C-alpha positions as CSV (number, residue, x, y, z in Angstrom):
1,M,96.6,-18.0,-9.5
2,G,93.1,-19.4,-9.1
3,K,91.6,-22.7,-9.8
4,T,91.8,-23.9,-13.4
5,A,89.6,-26.2,-15.5
6,V,90.4,-27.3,-19.0
7,H,87.3,-28.0,-21.2
8,F,87.5,-29.8,-24.5
9,G,84.9,-28.6,-27.0
10,A,84.2,-24.8,-27.2
11,G,80.8,-25.3,-28.8
12,N,77.4,-24.3,-27.4
13,I,77.3,-27.0,-24.7
14,G,80.8,-26.3,-23.6
15,R,80.4,-22.5,-23.4
16,G,76.8,-22.4,-22.3
17,F,76.5,-25.3,-19.9
18,V,79.8,-26.7,-18.6
19,A,82.0,-23.6,-18.6
20,C,79.1,-21.6,-17.1
21,F,79.0,-23.9,-14.1
22,L,82.8,-23.9,-13.8
23,H,82.9,-20.1,-14.0
24,N,80.2,-19.7,-11.4
25,S,82.3,-22.0,-9.1
26,G,85.4,-19.8,-9.3
27,Y,87.3,-21.6,-12.0
28,D,89.3,-20.0,-14.8
29,V,88.3,-22.0,-17.9
30,I,90.7,-23.0,-20.7
31,F,88.8,-24.1,-23.8
32,A,90.6,-26.7,-26.0
33,D,89.3,-26.9,-29.6
34,V,90.5,-27.2,-33.2
35,V,88.4,-24.6,-35.0
36,D,90.7,-21.7,-35.6
37,S,88.0,-19.1,-36.1
38,L,86.3,-20.1,-32.8
39,I,89.5,-20.0,-30.9
40,D,90.4,-16.6,-32.2
41,R,87.0,-15.3,-31.3
42,I,87.2,-16.6,-27.8
43,N,90.6,-15.1,-27.2
44,D,89.5,-11.8,-28.7
45,T,86.3,-11.5,-26.7
46,P,86.7,-10.7,-23.0
47,S,83.2,-11.9,-22.0
48,Y,80.0,-13.6,-23.4
49,K,76.5,-14.1,-22.2
50,V,74.6,-17.3,-21.3
51,I,70.9,-16.6,-21.8
52,E,68.6,-19.0,-19.9
53,V,65.0,-19.2,-21.3
54,G,62.1,-20.5,-19.1
55,S,58.4,-20.2,-18.9
56,D,58.9,-17.4,-16.4
57,G,61.1,-15.3,-18.7
58,T,64.9,-15.1,-19.3
59,A,68.0,-14.6,-17.2
60,E,71.5,-13.6,-18.3
61,I,74.9,-14.7,-16.9
62,T,78.1,-13.0,-18.0
63,I,81.1,-15.4,-18.4
64,T,84.6,-14.0,-18.0
65,N,88.1,-15.4,-17.1
66,Y,88.6,-17.8,-19.9
67,R,90.9,-18.4,-22.9
68,A,91.3,-20.9,-25.7
69,I,94.1,-23.2,-26.9
70,N,94.2,-24.7,-30.3
71,S,95.0,-28.4,-29.6
72,K,96.0,-28.9,-33.2
73,T,98.7,-26.3,-33.3
74,H,99.6,-25.6,-29.7
75,E,99.7,-29.0,-28.1
76,E,102.6,-28.2,-25.7
77,D,100.6,-25.3,-24.3
78,L,97.6,-27.6,-23.8
79,I,99.7,-30.3,-22.1
80,E,101.1,-27.8,-19.7
81,A,97.6,-26.5,-19.0
82,I,96.4,-30.0,-18.2
83,R,99.4,-30.6,-16.0
84,A,98.5,-27.6,-13.9
85,A,94.7,-27.9,-13.9
86,E,92.3,-29.2,-11.2
87,I,89.7,-30.4,-13.6
88,V,89.4,-31.6,-17.2
89,T,85.9,-31.8,-18.7
90,C,84.7,-32.3,-22.3
91,S,81.7,-32.0,-24.5
92,V,83.0,-33.1,-27.9
93,G,80.7,-36.0,-28.8
94,P,81.3,-39.7,-27.9
95,N,83.0,-40.4,-31.2
96,V,85.6,-37.8,-30.6
97,L,86.8,-39.0,-27.2
98,K,89.5,-41.1,-28.7
99,F,91.0,-38.1,-30.5
100,I,91.3,-35.9,-27.3
101,A,92.7,-38.8,-25.2
102,P,96.4,-38.6,-26.3
103,V,96.9,-35.0,-25.3
104,I,95.1,-35.5,-22.0
105,A,97.3,-38.6,-21.4
106,K,100.4,-36.5,-22.0
107,G,99.2,-33.8,-19.5
108,I,98.4,-36.4,-16.9
109,D,101.8,-38.1,-17.3
110,R,103.5,-34.8,-16.6
111,R,101.7,-34.3,-13.3
112,S,103.3,-34.9,-10.0
113,D,102.2,-37.9,-7.9
114,D,102.3,-35.6,-4.8
115,V,99.5,-33.2,-5.8
116,T,95.7,-33.9,-5.9
117,P,94.9,-36.1,-8.9
118,L,93.3,-34.4,-11.9
119,H,89.5,-34.8,-11.8
120,V,88.3,-35.9,-15.2
121,I,84.6,-35.7,-16.1
122,A,83.2,-36.4,-19.6
123,C,79.9,-34.5,-20.2
124,E,78.5,-36.4,-23.1
125,N,75.1,-37.9,-24.1
126,A,76.4,-41.5,-23.7
127,I,76.4,-44.1,-20.9
128,G,79.9,-44.4,-19.3
129,A,81.5,-41.7,-21.4
130,T,84.2,-41.0,-18.8
131,D,85.0,-44.7,-18.6
132,T,85.4,-44.7,-22.4
133,L,87.7,-41.6,-22.3
134,A,89.7,-43.2,-19.5
135,Q,90.2,-46.4,-21.6
136,H,91.6,-44.3,-24.5
137,I,93.8,-42.3,-22.1
138,K,95.2,-45.5,-20.5
139,D,95.8,-47.2,-23.9
140,P,99.5,-48.2,-24.1
141,R,99.7,-46.1,-27.3
142,N,98.8,-43.0,-25.2
143,S,100.1,-43.7,-21.7
144,P,103.5,-45.4,-20.8
145,P,102.5,-48.9,-19.7
146,H,105.1,-48.9,-16.8
147,R,103.3,-45.8,-15.4
148,L,99.8,-47.3,-15.3
149,D,100.2,-48.8,-11.8
150,T,100.5,-45.3,-10.4
151,H,98.1,-43.6,-12.8
152,H,95.4,-43.2,-10.1
153,R,97.7,-40.9,-8.2
154,R,97.7,-38.4,-11.1
155,A,94.1,-38.7,-12.4
156,R,90.6,-39.9,-11.3
157,Y,87.7,-40.4,-13.6
158,A,84.0,-40.0,-12.8
159,N,81.0,-40.7,-15.1
160,S,78.3,-38.1,-15.3
161,A,74.8,-37.5,-16.7
162,I,74.0,-34.1,-18.2
163,D,70.6,-32.8,-19.1
164,R,70.0,-29.4,-20.7
165,I,68.5,-28.5,-24.0
166,V,70.8,-26.3,-26.0
167,P,69.1,-25.6,-29.4
168,A,70.7,-24.3,-32.6
169,Q,71.9,-20.8,-32.1
170,D,71.3,-17.6,-33.9
171,P,74.3,-17.3,-36.4
172,N,74.8,-13.7,-35.3
173,A,74.9,-14.5,-31.6
174,G,78.7,-14.5,-31.5
175,L,79.9,-16.4,-28.4
176,D,76.5,-15.9,-26.6
177,V,74.6,-19.1,-25.9
178,T,70.8,-19.4,-25.4
179,L,69.5,-22.5,-23.6
180,E,66.8,-23.7,-21.3
181,K,66.8,-22.8,-17.6
182,F,66.2,-26.4,-16.5
183,F,69.4,-28.4,-16.0
184,E,70.7,-31.6,-14.3
185,W,74.4,-32.4,-14.0
186,V,74.8,-35.6,-11.9
187,V,78.2,-37.1,-11.2
188,D,79.4,-40.2,-9.5
189,K,81.3,-39.1,-6.4
190,T,82.9,-42.4,-5.5
191,P,86.1,-42.1,-7.5
192,F,86.8,-38.7,-5.9
193,E,85.9,-39.4,-2.3
194,D,89.4,-40.2,-1.0
195,V,91.1,-37.2,-2.8
196,G,88.4,-34.5,-2.5
197,I,85.2,-33.8,-4.4
198,P,85.6,-30.6,-6.4
199,A,83.4,-27.7,-5.4
200,I,81.3,-27.1,-8.5
201,D,78.0,-25.4,-7.9
202,G,75.1,-27.2,-9.6
203,I,76.5,-30.7,-9.7
204,N,74.5,-33.4,-7.9
205,W,77.0,-35.8,-6.5
206,V,75.7,-39.4,-6.1
207,D,76.9,-42.9,-5.1
208,N,75.0,-44.7,-7.9
209,L,74.9,-42.9,-11.3
210,Q,73.2,-45.6,-13.4
211,P,69.6,-44.8,-12.5
212,F,70.1,-41.1,-13.3
213,I,71.9,-41.8,-16.6
214,E,69.3,-44.2,-17.8
215,R,66.4,-42.1,-16.6
216,K,67.8,-39.2,-18.6
217,L,68.9,-41.1,-21.7
218,F,65.7,-43.2,-21.9
219,T,63.4,-40.3,-21.3
220,V,64.9,-37.0,-22.5
221,N,66.9,-38.4,-25.4
222,T,64.4,-41.1,-26.4
223,G,61.6,-38.5,-26.4
224,H,63.5,-35.8,-28.2
225,A,64.8,-38.2,-30.9
226,T,61.4,-39.9,-31.3
227,A,59.8,-36.5,-32.0
228,A,62.6,-35.5,-34.4
229,Y,62.6,-38.7,-36.5
230,H,58.8,-38.9,-36.7
231,G,58.8,-35.2,-37.5
232,Y,61.4,-35.5,-40.2
233,N,59.5,-38.3,-41.9
234,R,56.3,-36.2,-41.8
235,K,58.1,-33.2,-43.1
236,K,57.9,-31.1,-39.9
237,R,60.4,-28.3,-39.5
238,T,61.1,-28.3,-35.8
239,V,60.5,-30.6,-32.8
240,Y,57.9,-28.1,-31.6
241,D,56.1,-28.4,-34.9
242,A,56.3,-32.2,-34.7
243,L,54.7,-32.2,-31.2
244,Q,51.7,-30.2,-32.5
245,D,50.8,-33.3,-34.6
246,K,48.6,-35.5,-32.4
247,D,49.9,-38.7,-34.2
248,I,53.5,-37.8,-33.4
249,M,52.7,-36.9,-29.8
250,F,51.0,-40.3,-29.5
251,E,54.2,-42.0,-30.7
252,V,56.3,-40.0,-28.3
253,R,54.1,-40.7,-25.3
254,G,54.0,-44.4,-26.3
255,A,57.8,-44.7,-26.5
256,L,58.2,-42.9,-23.1
257,L,55.5,-45.1,-21.5
258,E,57.5,-48.2,-22.7
259,T,60.8,-46.8,-21.2
260,K,58.9,-45.9,-18.1
261,N,58.0,-49.5,-17.6
262,L,61.7,-50.4,-17.8
263,L,63.0,-47.6,-15.5
264,V,60.4,-48.3,-12.8
265,S,61.1,-52.0,-12.7
266,K,64.9,-51.8,-13.1
267,H,65.7,-49.0,-10.8
268,N,62.8,-49.1,-8.4
269,I,61.7,-45.6,-9.4
270,D,58.3,-44.6,-8.2
271,E,55.9,-44.9,-11.2
272,H,54.1,-41.6,-10.4
273,D,57.4,-39.8,-10.2
274,Q,58.5,-41.2,-13.5
275,L,55.1,-40.2,-15.2
276,A,55.5,-36.7,-13.8
277,Y,59.1,-36.6,-15.1
278,M,57.9,-37.8,-18.5
279,E,55.4,-35.0,-18.7
280,K,58.0,-32.4,-17.7
281,I,60.3,-33.7,-20.5
282,I,57.5,-33.6,-23.1
283,K,56.9,-30.0,-22.1
284,R,60.6,-29.1,-22.2
285,I,61.3,-30.6,-25.7
286,G,58.2,-28.9,-27.0
287,N,59.3,-25.4,-25.7
288,P,58.4,-23.0,-28.5
289,H,61.1,-20.6,-27.3
290,L,63.8,-23.2,-28.0
291,E,63.0,-24.2,-31.5
292,D,65.2,-27.0,-32.8
293,A,65.2,-28.3,-36.4
294,V,64.3,-32.0,-36.7
295,E,67.4,-32.5,-38.8
296,R,69.7,-31.2,-36.1
297,V,68.1,-33.2,-33.3
298,G,68.1,-36.3,-35.5
299,R,71.8,-36.1,-36.7
300,A,74.1,-39.0,-36.1
301,P,71.6,-41.8,-36.5
302,L,74.2,-44.6,-36.4
303,R,75.2,-43.6,-32.9
304,K,71.5,-43.3,-31.9
305,L,70.8,-46.8,-33.2
306,S,73.7,-48.4,-31.3
307,R,73.3,-51.1,-28.7
308,K,73.4,-49.0,-25.5
309,E,71.7,-45.9,-26.8
310,R,68.2,-44.4,-26.5
311,F,66.2,-46.9,-28.6
312,I,67.9,-50.2,-28.8
313,G,69.1,-50.1,-25.2
314,P,65.7,-50.0,-23.5
315,A,63.9,-52.0,-26.3
316,A,66.3,-55.0,-25.9
317,E,65.9,-55.1,-22.2
318,L,62.1,-54.8,-22.5
319,A,61.9,-57.5,-25.1
320,D,63.9,-59.8,-22.9
321,K,61.2,-59.3,-20.3
322,D,58.5,-59.9,-22.9
323,Q,57.3,-56.3,-22.4
324,P,55.8,-54.2,-25.2
325,V,58.2,-52.3,-27.5
326,K,55.9,-51.3,-30.4
327,F,56.5,-47.5,-30.0
328,L,60.3,-47.9,-29.6
329,L,60.4,-50.0,-32.8
330,D,58.3,-47.3,-34.6
331,A,61.0,-44.8,-33.6
332,V,63.8,-47.1,-34.7
333,E,62.1,-47.4,-38.1
334,M,61.9,-43.6,-38.4
335,C,65.5,-43.4,-37.5
336,F,66.5,-46.0,-40.1
337,R,64.6,-43.8,-42.6
338,F,66.8,-40.8,-41.7
339,Q,69.2,-41.2,-44.7
340,D,71.2,-38.9,-46.9
341,V,70.4,-35.8,-44.9
342,D,72.3,-32.7,-45.7
343,E,75.3,-32.0,-43.5
344,D,75.0,-35.3,-41.6
345,D,77.7,-37.8,-42.6
346,E,76.2,-40.6,-40.5
347,S,72.9,-40.4,-42.3
348,K,74.8,-40.8,-45.6
349,E,76.8,-43.8,-44.2
350,L,73.5,-45.3,-43.0
351,A,72.1,-45.1,-46.5
352,V,75.2,-47.0,-47.8
353,I,74.9,-49.7,-45.1
354,M,71.2,-50.2,-45.8
355,S,71.9,-50.6,-49.5
356,E,74.8,-53.0,-49.2
357,N,73.7,-55.4,-46.4
358,T,70.9,-57.8,-45.6
359,P,68.5,-56.9,-42.8
360,E,70.2,-59.4,-40.5
361,E,73.6,-57.8,-41.3
362,V,72.3,-54.3,-40.7
363,V,70.9,-55.2,-37.3
364,A,74.2,-56.8,-36.2
365,K,76.3,-54.1,-37.7
366,V,74.4,-50.9,-36.8
367,C,72.5,-52.0,-33.6
368,G,75.0,-54.4,-32.2
369,V,72.3,-57.0,-31.5
370,Q,72.9,-60.7,-31.8
371,A,70.6,-63.2,-33.5
372,S,70.1,-64.9,-30.1
373,E,68.5,-61.8,-28.6
374,K,64.7,-61.6,-28.4
375,I,64.6,-58.2,-30.0
376,F,66.6,-59.4,-33.1
377,P,63.8,-60.7,-35.3
378,Q,61.7,-57.6,-34.6
379,L,64.5,-55.3,-35.7
380,V,65.1,-57.4,-38.8
381,K,61.4,-56.8,-39.8
382,V,61.9,-53.1,-39.3
383,V,65.0,-52.9,-41.4
384,K,63.5,-55.1,-44.2
385,R,60.4,-52.8,-44.3
386,V,62.6,-49.7,-44.8
387,Q,64.8,-51.5,-47.4
388,D,61.7,-52.7,-49.3
389,D,60.3,-49.2,-49.3
390,S,63.5,-47.7,-50.6
391,R,63.6,-50.1,-53.5
392,E,60.1,-49.1,-54.5
393,D,60.9,-45.4,-54.5
């Protein structure tokens, strides 16, 4: 039997990005998901294609040697798969980590202390996602407290930063996934060094992950979301359409110049390198061959307005240094206006929070910013303006 990896989340990122790398590195992939129809389709389809789109054309990779387990109905099978696997990865969304932790904990607890520990890597758009998953797994409600002292013999956890644009897919594509050719998958190698770093082609193993995570989050995600929220409020259909508007492009560049100032000073990144990276990102998110609806890119506004995320994270640090944050605050305002959007529960929840709380309460509750922080009064002004406008409508 060959090497096995269990991947939670059989959606487009799971199939098109993570599983593709694992497959290319010789792993049999077991998808864990809860969507019955998707699981059936995976188990009934012997192969699917990953289609990479770039300025120089397209390339296709055929993925085989996979199966799927329904974690809702076949938990025992999944626990056994985790017990026997070399790697567990996930792309389920940061808010879902707590729901997949209990079954991972059971699989880890069943592993022998005498084999190589399970390598756990969360592939989420969030800082420290693997740490968050590990905390849920080690929670006494999920792992026996008397076994935590030896937990490191059974599992190791490494944070990662992933960067690849996977747009909404053609509904008739089946399991095939279309995505951009460009990718980055950077993983902290230090938790694995004494037990062996997995051989996964395409991963950049580093000693210090934070500069990579923040460069990606505060450039790719900040830029993408800024374009989407400004585009939504100007009634643009896609991110590409939004970036054809010179005023929106001005806002995107402004926000990324502000985050550039933070990244250069905080992580000693060369300014010219960051400016070149910024231009590459603007070109990537504006790729006309990867059209993405502004509503899809903008979904989950509550998470995107949280303290360590793409807007508030850099804006708070810049404000502390008395650095400009005008364009980041513009993006924050557009995000607060992303309310009651079809098929987005967080946008509906945001509308309720905005209608039932004072500006100060909203900033504390949604952004996690304290009144003592320099950014606080500026955020209060933004929220008040949005609330005042909604009352006038």
